[in-house]
C-alpha positions as CSV (number, residue, x, y, z in Angstrom):
1,M,14.4,-4.1,-23.0
2,H,16.7,-6.7,-21.3
3,S,16.7,-4.8,-17.8
4,L,13.0,-4.9,-18.2
5,R,13.1,-8.9,-19.0
6,K,14.9,-9.0,-16.1
7,K,13.2,-7.7,-13.6
8,I,9.7,-9.5,-14.6
9,R,10.6,-12.8,-15.4
10,Q,12.4,-12.2,-11.5
11,Q,9.1,-11.6,-10.3
12,R,7.5,-14.2,-12.1
13,N,10.2,-16.9,-11.3
14,N,8.8,-15.8,-7.1
15,V,5.4,-16.3,-7.0
16,S,4.1,-19.1,-4.3
17,Y,3.2,-22.9,-5.4
18,I,-0.2,-21.3,-3.9
19,E,-0.4,-18.3,-5.6
20,R,0.5,-19.5,-8.6
21,F,-1.8,-22.8,-8.5
22,W,-5.3,-19.8,-7.1
23,A,-3.9,-17.4,-10.1
24,S,-3.9,-20.5,-12.9
25,K,-7.5,-21.3,-11.6
26,R,-9.0,-17.4,-11.7
27,L,-7.2,-17.2,-15.5
28,A,-8.9,-20.4,-16.5
29,Q,-12.1,-19.5,-15.4
30,K,-11.6,-15.8,-17.1
31,I,-10.7,-17.0,-20.5
32,L,-13.5,-19.8,-20.9
33,A,-16.1,-16.9,-19.5
34,K,-14.8,-14.8,-22.8
35,I,-13.9,-17.2,-25.2
36,N,-15.6,-19.2,-27.7
37,F,-14.5,-22.4,-28.1
38,Q,-16.0,-24.3,-31.5
39,K,-15.8,-28.1,-31.0
40,N,-13.1,-28.7,-34.4
41,S,-11.0,-25.9,-34.0
42,K,-6.9,-25.8,-32.3
43,V,-5.9,-23.9,-29.9
44,A,-2.5,-23.9,-29.9
45,I,-0.9,-23.5,-26.0
46,Y,2.2,-24.2,-24.1
47,I,3.6,-26.2,-20.9
48,S,5.2,-23.5,-18.8
49,N,8.5,-22.9,-18.6
50,D,10.4,-20.1,-16.0
51,G,7.6,-19.0,-14.2
52,E,4.5,-18.7,-17.1
53,I,1.0,-18.7,-15.3
54,D,0.2,-22.2,-16.6
55,L,-2.5,-23.6,-18.6
56,S,-3.8,-26.9,-17.1
57,H,-7.0,-25.9,-16.2
58,V,-7.7,-24.3,-19.7
59,Y,-6.1,-27.2,-21.5
60,K,-8.9,-29.9,-18.5
61,Y,-11.5,-28.1,-19.4
62,L,-10.5,-27.8,-23.0
63,K,-9.8,-31.6,-23.5
64,N,-12.8,-32.4,-22.1
65,M,-14.6,-30.2,-24.8
66,G,-13.0,-33.2,-26.8
67,I,-10.8,-29.2,-29.0
68,C,-7.1,-30.2,-30.6
69,I,-4.6,-28.5,-28.3
70,Y,-1.3,-28.5,-30.3
71,L,1.9,-27.6,-28.0
72,P,4.4,-25.3,-29.5
73,V,7.7,-27.1,-31.7
74,I,11.1,-25.4,-32.0
75,A,11.4,-26.3,-36.4
76,G,15.0,-24.2,-36.6
77,K,14.1,-20.2,-35.5
78,S,10.0,-20.3,-35.5
79,L,7.9,-22.8,-34.1
80,K,5.9,-25.1,-35.8
81,F,2.1,-26.6,-33.0
82,A,2.4,-30.8,-32.7
83,K,-0.9,-32.5,-32.1
84,I,-1.0,-33.5,-27.6
85,G,0.3,-37.1,-27.7
86,S,1.6,-38.9,-25.6
87,H,5.0,-39.5,-26.5
88,Y,7.3,-36.0,-25.8
89,R,11.6,-34.7,-26.3
90,L,13.0,-32.8,-24.5
91,N,13.4,-29.1,-26.2
92,R,17.0,-27.3,-26.4
93,F,15.6,-24.8,-23.6
94,N,14.3,-28.3,-21.7
95,I,10.3,-27.9,-22.5
96,P,8.6,-30.7,-22.9
97,E,7.4,-30.8,-27.0
98,P,5.1,-34.1,-28.3
99,V,6.6,-35.9,-30.9
100,H,5.2,-39.0,-33.1
101,T,2.6,-35.7,-34.3
102,E,2.3,-34.1,-37.8
103,L,3.6,-30.5,-36.8
104,L,1.1,-28.0,-38.4
105,G,2.2,-24.4,-39.7
106,A,1.0,-21.0,-36.7
107,H,-2.1,-20.3,-40.3
108,R,-3.3,-23.3,-39.4
109,M,-4.2,-22.4,-35.8
110,N,-7.9,-20.8,-34.9
111,K,-6.1,-19.5,-31.3
112,I,-2.7,-19.2,-29.7
113,L,-2.6,-18.7,-26.3
114,L,1.0,-17.6,-26.5
115,P,3.2,-16.6,-22.3
116,L,4.2,-13.2,-22.2
117,V,6.7,-11.5,-20.1
118,A,5.3,-8.2,-20.5
119,F,2.5,-6.6,-21.9
120,D,0.9,-2.6,-22.8
121,K,-2.5,-1.1,-23.0
122,K,-1.7,-1.2,-27.0
123,K,-1.4,-5.5,-26.6
124,N,1.7,-5.6,-27.6
125,R,4.3,-8.1,-25.6
126,V,8.1,-8.7,-24.7
127,G,8.9,-12.6,-24.8
128,M,12.0,-14.0,-23.7
129,G,13.6,-12.9,-26.0
130,G,14.2,-15.5,-28.7
131,G,11.6,-14.0,-31.4
132,F,10.0,-17.1,-32.3
133,Y,6.4,-17.1,-32.0
134,D,7.4,-13.1,-34.2
135,R,9.3,-15.4,-36.8
136,S,6.0,-17.8,-36.4
137,L,3.6,-15.2,-36.3
138,S,5.0,-12.6,-39.6
139,F,2.7,-14.1,-41.8
140,I,0.3,-12.2,-40.2
141,K,2.7,-9.0,-41.1
142,N,1.3,-9.9,-44.8
143,R,-2.4,-10.0,-44.2
144,E,-3.6,-6.8,-43.8
145,Y,-7.1,-8.7,-41.7
146,F,-6.1,-11.6,-40.5
147,I,-9.0,-14.0,-39.0
148,C,-6.6,-17.5,-37.9
149,P,-5.3,-17.2,-35.7
150,K,-6.2,-15.3,-33.0
151,L,-3.4,-14.3,-31.0
152,I,-4.5,-14.3,-26.3
153,G,-1.2,-13.5,-24.1
154,V,-2.3,-14.8,-21.1
155,G,0.4,-13.7,-17.6
156,F,0.2,-11.7,-14.6
157,D,-1.5,-8.3,-13.6
158,F,2.2,-7.6,-12.4
159,Q,3.4,-8.1,-16.0
160,R,1.7,-5.3,-17.3
161,V,3.4,-2.2,-18.3
162,D,2.9,1.6,-19.3
163,D,4.3,1.1,-22.6
164,I,6.5,-1.3,-24.6
165,K,9.2,-0.3,-27.3
166,T,8.0,-2.2,-30.4
167,N,10.3,-3.3,-33.5
168,E,9.0,-4.0,-37.1
169,W,9.2,-7.3,-36.4
170,D,6.7,-7.5,-33.3
171,I,3.2,-8.8,-33.3
172,P,0.5,-7.1,-31.5
173,L,-1.7,-9.7,-29.7
174,N,-5.3,-9.8,-30.1
175,K,-6.3,-9.6,-26.8
176,I,-4.9,-10.7,-23.5
177,F,-6.2,-12.1,-20.4
178,T,-4.5,-12.2,-16.2
179,P,-5.9,-13.4,-13.8
180,K,-7.7,-9.8,-12.7
181,N,-8.2,-8.5,-16.1
182,F,-9.5,-8.5,-20.0
183,Y,-7.6,-6.5,-23.3
184,R,-9.3,-6.7,-25.8
């Protein structure tokens, strides 16, 4: 898993600025055409880091719709979600996190757009290796059927691999979007 993670992270970081911009724009168009965002819903996104595909176009659209947008905040070994505000601090990975806003658990989100390093056709995900999202979403494993949150992975097309060996704590995604494809 380590070599796969390293290889794809390198590919992500090699994407040029212009390629990244257009991939981000195509991704946003695809997401916004396929997902119905409700006015009063809580949607978690992320600030791109380490070559991750950018969600700024999605953010602008959601903000204009009046959707409540949240960002992940490291809380110990898992994540909470804070409403986007005007004050930020850098976490231990140098990623901006909102401060001075209420922290909510993942179970309070309607949709979570997650970054990924790799994914497969079964919608399994390889993340950065810290397990933050898996620990934050572990409550899903204890439910036979869950409505919220919907887990939506986003990445570049080259991040798809044939098969990912999963662990018992891994949480599969509901959908995955890339600039060219949509997996459900």
